MIKOLGU-967752 format. One record per residue: x, y, z of N, C-alpha, C in turn; residue number from 0. Coordinates in steps of 0.02 Angstrom, whole numbers. Atoms other than C-alpha are relative to their C-alpha. Example, Ala and Ser with C-alpha at 12.3 -4.5 7.8 and 13.67 -1.06 7.14 Angstrom:
2
(rec (45; -59; 0); (615; -225; 390); (45; 60; 0); 0)
(rec (-42; -59; -3); (684; -53; 357); (-39; 55; 37); 1)
***
This chain:
290
(rec (-57; -45; 10); (4688; 5274; 4163); (63; -41; -8); 0)
(rec (-62; 36; 10); (4856; 5215; 4100); (51; 18; 53); 1)
(rec (-53; -12; -49); (5013; 5206; 4205); (51; 46; -30); 2)
(rec (-52; -47; 23); (5136; 5351; 4188); (62; -14; 40); 3)
(rec (-61; 16; -36); (5311; 5296; 4234); (36; 63; 21); 4)
(rec (-38; -56; -26); (5408; 5417; 4342); (74; -12; -10); 5)
(rec (-72; 6; 7); (5593; 5451; 4331); (28; -36; 61); 6)
(rec (-34; 32; -56); (5708; 5345; 4435); (35; 54; 41); 7)
(rec (-36; -47; -41); (5783; 5437; 4582); (26; -35; 61); 8)
(rec (-28; 28; -61); (5883; 5405; 4738); (-24; 41; 60); 9)
(rec (20; -31; -63); (5820; 5441; 4912); (52; -21; 50); 10)
(rec (-60; 15; -40); (5986; 5443; 5004); (21; -72; -13); 11)
(rec (-25; 68; 8); (6026; 5259; 5033); (-52; -45; -34); 12)
(rec (52; 40; 30); (5861; 5199; 4959); (-7; 17; -74); 13)
(rec (8; -11; 72); (5855; 5179; 4770); (-66; -29; -22); 14)
(rec (64; 22; 24); (5685; 5168; 4691); (6; -13; -75); 15)
(rec (-8; 20; 70); (5688; 5074; 4526); (-59; 20; -42); 16)
(rec (53; -19; 46); (5589; 5136; 4377); (-45; -59; -15); 17)
(rec (38; 60; 14); (5533; 4957; 4352); (-59; -8; 48); 18)
(rec (53; 9; -50); (5428; 4967; 4509); (-33; 67; 18); 19)
(rec (29; -65; -15); (5371; 5149; 4498); (-49; 19; -56); 20)
(rec (48; -23; 49); (5210; 5200; 4411); (-60; 32; 35); 21)
(rec (58; -34; -28); (5062; 5314; 4439); (-64; -38; -15); 22)
(rec (66; 31; 9); (4888; 5242; 4462); (-51; 41; 39); 23)
(rec (49; -42; -32); (4753; 5370; 4499); (28; 36; 61); 24)
(rec (-27; -41; -54); (4862; 5483; 4604); (44; -36; 49); 25)
(rec (-42; 39; -46); (4960; 5343; 4689); (62; -23; -38); 26)
(rec (-62; 24; 29); (5143; 5309; 4650); (21; -62; 38); 27)
(rec (-21; 62; -31); (5182; 5127; 4686); (75; -6; -7); 28)
(rec (-72; 6; 2); (5362; 5099; 4733); (21; -62; 39); 29)
(rec (-29; 54; -38); (5473; 4959; 4797); (63; 26; 33); 30)
(rec (-58; -24; -35); (5597; 5006; 4932); (26; -54; 46); 31)
(rec (-31; 49; -44); (5716; 4912; 5045); (-19; 12; 73); 32)
(rec (16; -17; -69); (5649; 4998; 5200); (-75; -6; 12); 33)
(rec (70; 4; -17); (5480; 5020; 5281); (-42; 38; -51); 34)
(rec (42; -25; 55); (5330; 5069; 5172); (-4; 76; -3); 35)
(rec (17; -69; 14); (5316; 5241; 5095); (-41; 0; -65); 36)
(rec (42; -5; 59); (5174; 5274; 4973); (-4; 74; -19); 37)
(rec (-1; -69; 23); (5182; 5432; 4868); (-67; 15; -33); 38)
(rec (66; -20; 25); (5016; 5519; 4833); (4; 69; -31); 39)
(rec (4; -66; 31); (4978; 5664; 4717); (-73; 21; -3); 40)
(rec (67; -28; 3); (4825; 5776; 4730); (-3; 42; -64); 41)
(rec (3; -35; 64); (4779; 5831; 4553); (-32; 69; 7); 42)
(rec (33; -64; -9); (4674; 5975; 4622); (45; 51; 33); 43)
(rec (-42; -47; -38); (4793; 6054; 4748); (74; -5; -19); 44)
(rec (-70; 13; 19); (4955; 5983; 4672); (43; -19; 60); 45)
(rec (-37; 20; -60); (5002; 5924; 4847); (35; -67; -12); 46)
(rec (-37; 64; 0); (5133; 5786; 4863); (-2; -27; 71); 47)
(rec (8; 31; -66); (5096; 5668; 5006); (47; -60; 5); 48)
(rec (-44; 57; -15); (5229; 5551; 5076); (-33; -37; 58); 49)
(rec (37; 37; -51); (5123; 5423; 5169); (44; -56; 28); 50)
(rec (-47; 46; -33); (5232; 5329; 5293); (-38; -49; 44); 51)
(rec (32; 51; -41); (5166; 5165; 5361); (48; -25; 53); 52)
(rec (-46; 16; -55); (5239; 5124; 5532); (-29; -55; 45); 53)
(rec (18; 46; -54); (5237; 4995; 5670); (5; 41; 65); 54)
(rec (1; -44; -59); (5187; 5085; 5830); (45; -24; 57); 55)
(rec (-44; 23; -53); (5301; 4978; 5938); (68; -21; -27); 56)
(rec (-64; 17; 30); (5455; 4972; 5826); (48; 59; 5); 57)
(rec (-52; -51; -4); (5616; 5068; 5857); (19; 24; -70); 58)
(rec (-18; -17; 69); (5652; 5064; 5670); (-49; 50; -30); 59)
(rec (50; -46; 28); (5490; 5155; 5630); (14; 72; 20); 60)
(rec (-15; -67; -23); (5540; 5305; 5735); (57; 30; -40); 61)
(rec (-57; -25; 39); (5706; 5321; 5644); (-19; 10; -73); 62)
(rec (22; -7; 69); (5620; 5296; 5477); (-38; 65; -9); 63)
(rec (37; -63; 3); (5501; 5440; 5512); (47; 60; 3); 64)
(rec (-49; -55; -6); (5646; 5551; 5565); (36; 10; -67); 65)
(rec (-35; -1; 64); (5736; 5507; 5402); (-43; 34; -54); 66)
(rec (44; -27; 51); (5586; 5548; 5292); (-10; 75; 8); 67)
(rec (13; -71; -12); (5550; 5716; 5373); (62; 42; -12); 68)
(rec (-61; -39; 10); (5730; 5774; 5375); (20; 4; -73); 69)
(rec (-18; 0; 71); (5754; 5725; 5194); (-46; 44; -42); 70)
(rec (48; -34; 43); (5594; 5797; 5120); (-19; 69; 26); 71)
(rec (14; -65; -30); (5572; 5945; 5240); (-69; 26; -22); 72)
(rec (68; -19; 22); (5383; 5955; 5216); (-23; 64; 33); 73)
(rec (29; -58; -32); (5282; 6110; 5251); (-58; -20; 46); 74)
(rec (52; 26; -44); (5149; 6000; 5334); (20; -70; 23); 75)
(rec (-9; 67; -28); (5172; 5851; 5450); (-68; -22; 27); 76)
(rec (66; 26; -20); (5013; 5748; 5469); (12; -64; 41); 77)
(rec (-9; 58; -43); (4998; 5619; 5608); (-66; -33; 17); 78)
(rec (58; 40; -19); (4877; 5481; 5656); (-16; 13; 74); 79)
(rec (18; -22; -67); (4825; 5578; 5811); (-54; 52; -5); 80)
(rec (43; -58; -8); (4685; 5691; 5865); (38; 49; 45); 81)
(rec (-37; -50; -39); (4735; 5851; 5956); (10; -22; 72); 82)
(rec (-4; 21; -70); (4699; 5778; 6128); (55; -52; 9); 83)
(rec (-51; 52; -6); (4808; 5625; 6098); (70; 28; -15); 84)
(rec (-65; -31; 15); (4947; 5733; 6024); (28; 35; 61); 85)
(rec (-21; -34; -61); (4954; 5840; 6181); (21; -50; 52); 86)
(rec (-16; 51; -49); (4951; 5686; 6290); (67; -33; -14); 87)
(rec (-62; 33; 19); (5093; 5607; 6193); (61; 45; 15); 88)
(rec (-55; -45; -12); (5203; 5761; 6207); (12; 12; 74); 89)
(rec (-7; -11; -72); (5169; 5785; 6392); (27; -62; 35); 90)
(rec (-21; 63; -31); (5201; 5602; 6431); (53; -33; -44); 91)
(rec (-53; 25; 44); (5366; 5572; 6342); (19; -71; 19); 92)
(rec (-15; 69; -21); (5394; 5416; 6446); (-63; -30; 31); 93)
(rec (63; 29; -23); (5238; 5312; 6462); (8; -37; 66); 94)
(rec (-10; 37; -62); (5315; 5211; 6602); (0; 45; 61); 95)
(rec (1; -46; -56); (5320; 5369; 6708); (-71; 24; 16); 96)
(rec (69; -22; -11); (5133; 5397; 6691); (-31; -42; 56); 97)
(rec (37; 37; -51); (5026; 5351; 6839); (-61; -32; -33); 98)
(rec (57; 35; 30); (4896; 5221; 6791); (-64; 27; 30); 99)
(rec (63; -28; -21); (4724; 5295; 6796); (-43; -52; 37); 100)
(rec (46; 44; -34); (4596; 5224; 6916); (-56; -19; -49); 101)
(rec (49; 24; 49); (4483; 5117; 6808); (-70; 27; 13); 102)
(rec (68; -21; -16); (4325; 5167; 6900); (-10; 76; -8); 103)
(rec (6; -72; 7); (4364; 5353; 6881); (-5; 22; -73); 104)
(rec (4; -17; 71); (4363; 5347; 6691); (-71; 20; -18); 105)
(rec (65; -22; 24); (4221; 5437; 6604); (-22; -44; -59); 106)
(rec (25; 41; 54); (4110; 5336; 6489); (-32; -63; 27); 107)
(rec (33; 62; -20); (4018; 5170; 6490); (52; -51; 24); 108)
(rec (-45; 53; -24); (4092; 5014; 6570); (39; -30; -59); 109)
(rec (-33; 29; 58); (4128; 4944; 6397); (52; 47; -29); 110)
(rec (-49; -49; 25); (4214; 5105; 6340); (61; 2; 46); 111)
(rec (-55; -1; -48); (4318; 5108; 6499); (43; -63; -6); 112)
(rec (-37; 62; 8); (4367; 4926; 6473); (46; 3; -60); 113)
(rec (-41; -6; 60); (4429; 4963; 6297); (58; 48; 12); 114)
(rec (-53; -50; -13); (4526; 5118; 6352); (52; -29; 47); 115)
(rec (-47; 28; -48); (4602; 5028; 6501); (42; -55; -31); 116)
(rec (-37; 55; 32); (4650; 4877; 6396); (55; 27; -45); 117)
(rec (-50; -30; 44); (4739; 4987; 6268); (57; 31; 41); 118)
(rec (-51; -32; -42); (4828; 5086; 6404); (44; -52; 34); 119)
(rec (-38; 52; -34); (4879; 4929; 6496); (49; -34; -47); 120)
(rec (-43; 33; 50); (4948; 4848; 6338); (62; 42; -14); 121)
(rec (-57; -42; 16); (5057; 4997; 6294); (44; 14; 61); 122)
(rec (-40; -8; -61); (5111; 5022; 6474); (44; -62; 11); 123)
(rec (-38; 63; -8); (5164; 4839; 6480); (58; -3; -49); 124)
(rec (-54; 0; 50); (5263; 4853; 6318); (54; 50; 20); 125)
(rec (-49; -51; -19); (5344; 5013; 6382); (42; -20; 59); 126)
(rec (-37; 19; -60); (5394; 4939; 6548); (43; -62; -9); 127)
(rec (-33; 64; 6); (5450; 4768; 6488); (51; -4; -56); 128)
(rec (-47; 3; 56); (5552; 4812; 6334); (47; 60; 2); 129)
(rec (-50; -53; 5); (5706; 4916; 6298); (-16; 43; -60); 130)
(rec (6; -41; 59); (5716; 5060; 6177); (-59; 48; 4); 131)
(rec (54; -49; 1); (5587; 5190; 6124); (-67; -31; 20); 132)
(rec (66; 23; -23); (5413; 5177; 6197); (-51; 3; -56); 133)
(rec (52; -1; 51); (5255; 5145; 6096); (-22; 71; -17); 134)
(rec (18; -66; 22); (5204; 5296; 5993); (58; 46; -10); 135)
(rec (-59; -41; 7); (5383; 5357; 5984); (5; 31; -70); 136)
(rec (-5; -25; 68); (5372; 5376; 5794); (-45; 61; -11); 137)
(rec (45; -57; 6); (5226; 5497; 5813); (29; 60; 38); 138)
(rec (-33; -54; -37); (5319; 5598; 5945); (58; 28; -40); 139)
(rec (-56; -22; 42); (5471; 5603; 5830); (-27; 43; -57); 140)
(rec (29; -39; 55); (5359; 5665; 5688); (-17; 71; 24); 141)
(rec (18; -66; -27); (5296; 5808; 5799); (62; 42; 14); 142)
(rec (-61; -38; -16); (5469; 5857; 5859); (39; 20; -62); 143)
(rec (-36; -17; 62); (5549; 5848; 5686); (-38; 52; -40); 144)
(rec (40; -51; 35); (5405; 5946; 5611); (8; 68; 32); 145)
(rec (-10; -64; -35); (5423; 6080; 5745); (69; 29; -16); 146)
(rec (-69; -23; 12); (5612; 6089; 5712); (7; 35; -68); 147)
(rec (-6; -30; 67); (5585; 6134; 5528); (-55; 51; -13); 148)
(rec (52; -51; 6); (5437; 6250; 5559); (-60; -23; -41); 149)
(rec (57; 26; 38); (5308; 6137; 5478); (-66; 11; 38); 150)
(rec (66; 0; -30); (5122; 6152; 5509); (-20; -72; 15); 151)
(rec (22; 67; -18); (5032; 6004; 5587); (-72; -11; -19); 152)
(rec (68; 22; 11); (4878; 5910; 5536); (-13; -59; 45); 153)
(rec (20; 55; -44); (4802; 5805; 5674); (-60; -32; -34); 154)
(rec (49; 23; 48); (4707; 5701; 5549); (-45; -56; 25); 155)
(rec (39; 56; -24); (4636; 5563; 5657); (-66; 23; 30); 156)
(rec (63; -12; -33); (4460; 5552; 5723); (11; 8; 75); 157)
(rec (-5; -8; -73); (4433; 5607; 5903); (-1; -69; 33); 158)
(rec (-9; 66; -31); (4489; 5461; 6011); (-62; -22; 38); 159)
(rec (61; 17; -38); (4333; 5470; 6119); (-55; -24; -47); 160)
(rec (50; 22; 49); (4225; 5453; 5964); (14; -70; -24); 161)
(rec (-20; 67; 22); (4323; 5302; 5905); (-16; -52; 53); 162)
(rec (14; 46; -54); (4310; 5218; 6075); (-75; -12; 7); 163)
(rec (72; 7; -5); (4124; 5251; 6079); (-27; -45; -54); 164)
(rec (21; 42; 55); (4101; 5172; 5909); (22; -73; 11); 165)
(rec (-25; 67; -12); (4210; 5024; 5955); (-40; -36; 54); 166)
(rec (37; 31; -55); (4114; 4994; 6116); (-67; -28; -22); 167)
(rec (64; 23; 26); (3953; 4974; 6018); (7; -66; -38); 168)
(rec (-12; 60; 40); (4032; 4836; 5914); (38; -54; 38); 169)
(rec (-44; 45; -37); (4140; 4755; 6047); (-40; -53; 38); 170)
(rec (31; 54; -37); (4089; 4585; 6114); (55; -46; 26); 171)
(rec (-52; 42; -30); (4206; 4498; 6236); (-13; -74; -15); 172)
(rec (17; 69; 14); (4113; 4335; 6205); (22; -20; -70); 173)
(rec (-22; 14; 69); (4146; 4345; 6017); (75; -8; -4); 174)
(rec (-73; 5; 0); (4331; 4374; 6050); (22; -67; 30); 175)
(rec (-19; 63; -32); (4342; 4225; 6167); (-15; -59; -46); 176)
(rec (19; 55; 44); (4251; 4112; 6044); (47; -3; -61); 177)
(rec (-45; -3; 58); (4363; 4170; 5902); (66; -34; 15); 178)
(rec (-66; 28; -17); (4522; 4120; 5993); (-5; -72; 25); 179)
(rec (6; 68; -26); (4452; 3959; 6065); (-20; -52; -52); 180)
(rec (24; 48; 50); (4377; 3881; 5909); (32; 13; -68); 181)
(rec (-23; -3; 69); (4438; 3845; 5733); (68; 33; -7); 182)
(rec (-66; -30; 4); (4616; 3900; 5771); (38; -25; -61); 183)
(rec (-35; 30; 57); (4684; 3780; 5641); (-26; 29; -66); 184)
(rec (30; -28; 61); (4563; 3846; 5510); (25; 71; -11); 185)
(rec (-24; -69; 6); (4616; 4026; 5546); (71; 1; -26); 186)
(rec (-70; 3; 20); (4799; 3980; 5526); (7; -19; -73); 187)
(rec (-3; 21; 70); (4766; 3895; 5360); (-27; 53; -47); 188)
(rec (31; -52; 42); (4658; 4037; 5295); (44; 61; -6); 189)
(rec (-43; -59; 0); (4783; 4173; 5342); (72; -21; 16); 190)
(rec (-66; 29; -14); (4953; 4087; 5326); (55; 51; 10); 191)
(rec (-53; -50; -8); (5058; 4245; 5308); (-4; 34; 69); 192)
(rec (9; -30; -66); (4984; 4323; 5464); (22; -48; 55); 193)
(rec (-20; 51; -48); (5007; 4161; 5560); (76; -7; 1); 194)
(rec (-73; 7; 5); (5186; 4146; 5496); (37; 58; 31); 195)
(rec (-32; -59; -29); (5227; 4323; 5550); (3; -6; 76); 196)
(rec (0; 8; -73); (5176; 4287; 5729); (46; -57; 22); 197)
(rec (-46; 54; -17); (5274; 4125; 5726); (72; 24; 2); 198)
(rec (-68; -26; 3); (5430; 4226; 5685); (16; 45; 59); 199)
(rec (-11; -42; -60); (5407; 4329; 5844); (12; -45; 60); 200)
(rec (-17; 39; -59); (5492; 4254; 5995); (-38; 28; 60); 201)
(rec (42; -26; -53); (5354; 4278; 6123); (32; -8; 69); 202)
(rec (-32; 12; -66); (5466; 4213; 6263); (56; 49; 14); 203)
(rec (-54; -48; -9); (5597; 4347; 6236); (-27; 70; -10); 204)
(rec (34; -63; 7); (5505; 4508; 6271); (47; 57; -17); 205)
(rec (-48; -54; 14); (5664; 4613; 6258); (12; 8; -75); 206)
(rec (-9; -4; 72); (5671; 4573; 6072); (-66; 10; -36); 207)
(rec (67; -3; 29); (5485; 4594; 6045); (-8; 56; -51); 208)
(rec (9; -58; 44); (5495; 4767; 5966); (28; -11; -70); 209)
(rec (-32; 8; 65); (5618; 4732; 5828); (-30; -57; -40); 210)
(rec (27; 58; 35); (5540; 4564; 5788); (-68; 15; -31); 211)
(rec (66; -14; 26); (5369; 4641; 5757); (2; 37; -67); 212)
(rec (-5; -31; 66); (5435; 4726; 5599); (-27; -45; -55); 213)
(rec (28; 46; 50); (5378; 4570; 5506); (-74; 12; -10); 214)
(rec (71; -15; 7); (5201; 4631; 5538); (-13; 57; -49); 215)
(rec (7; -53; 50); (5235; 4772; 5413); (-4; -28; -71); 216)
(rec (1; 29; 67); (5241; 4650; 5267); (-70; 7; -30); 217)
(rec (65; -13; 32); (5102; 4693; 5142); (-49; -58; 4); 218)
(rec (46; 56; -1); (5031; 4517; 5135); (-26; -14; 70); 219)
(rec (22; 9; -70); (5024; 4509; 5326); (-54; 52; 16); 220)
(rec (49; -53; -12); (4932; 4676; 5333); (-66; -16; -34); 221)
(rec (60; 16; 38); (4809; 4622; 5199); (-40; -56; 35); 222)
(rec (34; 56; -33); (4770; 4460; 5291); (-30; 22; 67); 223)
(rec (26; -24; -64); (4749; 4549; 5458); (-65; 39; -10); 224)
(rec (61; -39; 16); (4622; 4669; 5380); (-56; -47; -21); 225)
(rec (50; 48; 23); (4533; 4525; 5294); (-30; -39; 58); 226)
(rec (24; 36; -59); (4521; 4431; 5460); (-48; 44; 40); 227)
(rec (43; -46; -37); (4449; 4584; 5546); (-67; 9; -35); 228)
(rec (63; -9; 38); (4321; 4611; 5407); (-44; -62; 5); 229)
(rec (38; 62; 0); (4270; 4428; 5413); (-31; -16; 67); 230)
(rec (22; 23; -66); (4255; 4400; 5600); (-26; 57; 45); 231)
(rec (22; -57; -41); (4233; 4574; 5677); (-12; 61; -45); 232)
(rec (10; -54; 50); (4163; 4685; 5537); (-16; 68; 31); 233)
(rec (18; -64; -30); (4087; 4818; 5649); (59; 32; 35); 234)
(rec (-58; -25; -35); (4241; 4835; 5757); (53; 24; -48); 235)
(rec (-50; -19; 50); (4356; 4840; 5606); (-21; 63; -36); 236)
(rec (25; -61; 33); (4246; 4971; 5524); (14; 61; 43); 237)
(rec (-10; -57; -45); (4256; 5084; 5678); (74; 14; 11); 238)
(rec (-71; -9; -17); (4441; 5055; 5714); (42; 17; -60); 239)
(rec (-43; -7; 59); (4506; 5055; 5536); (-32; 39; -56); 240)
(rec (27; -28; 62); (4394; 5096; 5389); (-27; 71; 7); 241)
(rec (28; -67; -8); (4302; 5248; 5457); (55; 50; 17); 242)
(rec (-56; -45; -14); (4464; 5321; 5524); (40; 13; -64); 243)
(rec (-33; -12; 65); (4542; 5296; 5351); (-35; 56; -38); 244)
(rec (38; -51; 35); (4402; 5401; 5277); (12; 69; 31); 245)
(rec (-11; -63; -35); (4427; 5535; 5409); (68; 29; -17); 246)
(rec (-68; -24; 13); (4614; 5546; 5379); (11; 20; -72); 247)
(rec (-7; -17; 71); (4604; 5546; 5189); (-36; 67; -14); 248)
(rec (36; -63; 9); (4475; 5686; 5196); (44; 59; 20); 249)
(rec (-45; -54; -22); (4599; 5792; 5294); (58; 10; -48); 250)
(rec (-57; -5; 45); (4743; 5753; 5178); (-19; 29; -68); 251)
(rec (21; -26; 65); (4641; 5797; 5023); (-4; 76; -1); 252)
(rec (3; -73; -4); (4633; 5977; 5085); (68; 33; 7); 253)
(rec (-67; -27; -10); (4822; 5996; 5103); (31; 24; -66); 254)
(rec (-39; -25; 57); (4939; 6091; 4987); (74; -6; 16); 255)
(rec (-73; 4; -10); (5127; 6081; 4961); (24; -71; 12); 256)
(rec (-28; 66; -17); (5235; 5938; 5025); (-22; -20; 70); 257)
(rec (27; 24; -63); (5160; 5833; 5163); (30; -68; 16); 258)
(rec (-18; 66; -25); (5232; 5690; 5266); (-55; -21; 48); 259)
(rec (55; 25; -41); (5090; 5588; 5340); (21; -66; 32); 260)
(rec (-23; 60; -37); (5129; 5457; 5474); (-60; -36; 29); 261)
(rec (57; 40; -23); (5003; 5319; 5504); (22; -72; 13); 262)
(rec (-13; 71; -8); (5000; 5140; 5564); (-5; -35; -67); 263)
(rec (-3; 32; 65); (5041; 5024; 5420); (-66; -31; -21); 264)
(rec (64; 30; 16); (4870; 4943; 5431); (-48; 48; -34); 265)
(rec (43; -49; 31); (4791; 5106; 5373); (18; 13; -73); 266)
(rec (-24; -19; 66); (4894; 5122; 5214); (-41; -29; -57); 267)
(rec (38; 27; 57); (4801; 5000; 5098); (-68; 34; -10); 268)
(rec (66; -31; 5); (4631; 5075; 5137); (4; 73; -21); 269)
(rec (-9; -71; 19); (4692; 5256; 5125); (21; 6; -72); 270)
(rec (-22; 0; 70); (4776; 5216; 4960); (-60; -11; -46); 271)
(rec (59; 12; 42); (4613; 5146; 4889); (-47; 60; -1); 272)
(rec (43; -58; -4); (4513; 5295; 4950); (29; 57; -42); 273)
(rec (-33; -53; 40); (4641; 5412; 4870); (-11; -12; -75); 274)
(rec (10; 18; 70); (4628; 5320; 4705); (-72; 15; -23); 275)
(rec (70; -13; 17); (4438; 5333; 4709); (-11; 75; -10); 276)
(rec (8; -73; 6); (4450; 5521; 4736); (33; 26; -64); 277)
(rec (-37; -23; 58); (4579; 5543; 4598); (-28; -27; -66); 278)
(rec (27; 29; 62); (4486; 5432; 4474); (-47; 48; -36); 279)
(rec (44; -49; 30); (4369; 5577; 4445); (38; 59; -31); 280)
(rec (-40; -56; 25); (4513; 5695; 4401); (40; -17; -62); 281)
(rec (-41; 9; 59); (4642; 5710; 4265); (58; -46; 14); 282)
(rec (-57; 45; -8); (4787; 5593; 4234); (59; 38; 31); 283)
(rec (-55; -31; -36); (4936; 5627; 4345); (65; -9; -40); 284)
(rec (-65; 3; 32); (5101; 5670; 4262); (49; 39; 43); 285)
(rec (-46; -33; -46); (5230; 5709; 4395); (52; -48; 24); 286)
(rec (-51; 41; -30); (5388; 5647; 4474); (22; 32; 65); 287)
(rec (-22; -26; -65); (5453; 5664; 4650); (75; 11; -2); 288)
(rec (-72; -15; -4); (5622; 5738; 4691); (22; -6; 71); 289)
***
């Protein structure tokens, strides 16, 4: 399919140049000065999807999500959450106020509990040791802003318990230890952008950790992170990333109207490819966003 250039337009302070805007199987590629937004069109339902890639521990991501929703006023807000996690996020507005669950009281296998506890501990640590919005703030903002404009919600992510169960089957602590202990130099040379992004983060200054991690949103860094996961931990990456991409795209393909979808930036490349595959069977897209 050929590329159909869209009209140039301004999105408040962000100007999208016609030079960098073209349709490719339902995906509008754009270049912006801010965090990633990919525009998707569903040729069957005529839905317009504004796919926002975010950093879950960045203060800028929360404001970016607020900006997108207030500007486009979608009739559907889709979030990278299942219903259970959405309720938990809204009830626990401040993660640092949550009481840490007793590890032994968690339901599930030891390996599942270890994964859940590790994730909870990491986000609790970030929330307690850094200033500003807590992890997941951009998803809470999406829910609150969507509620304010009367939008419907799509909790498009796979059930968290299912994801943890899949991850536990692929998780090997020994493989992780060996990965970090051997061939470190080789890894750095093979994935230079990913290595460089972490070098730009001042690990000794935890108060600046949030804002500095915005460099992890760079497309080449994301691509290398996914490539590393596929190469060294294929099963885990499949459960944590690829299968969830399929689940979320399936939900979005059933939407109509204007939709703002908020996902971690690492999901965007895979969701974009899945969208293109679905649209490749349809008619050429001729549309422009306003």
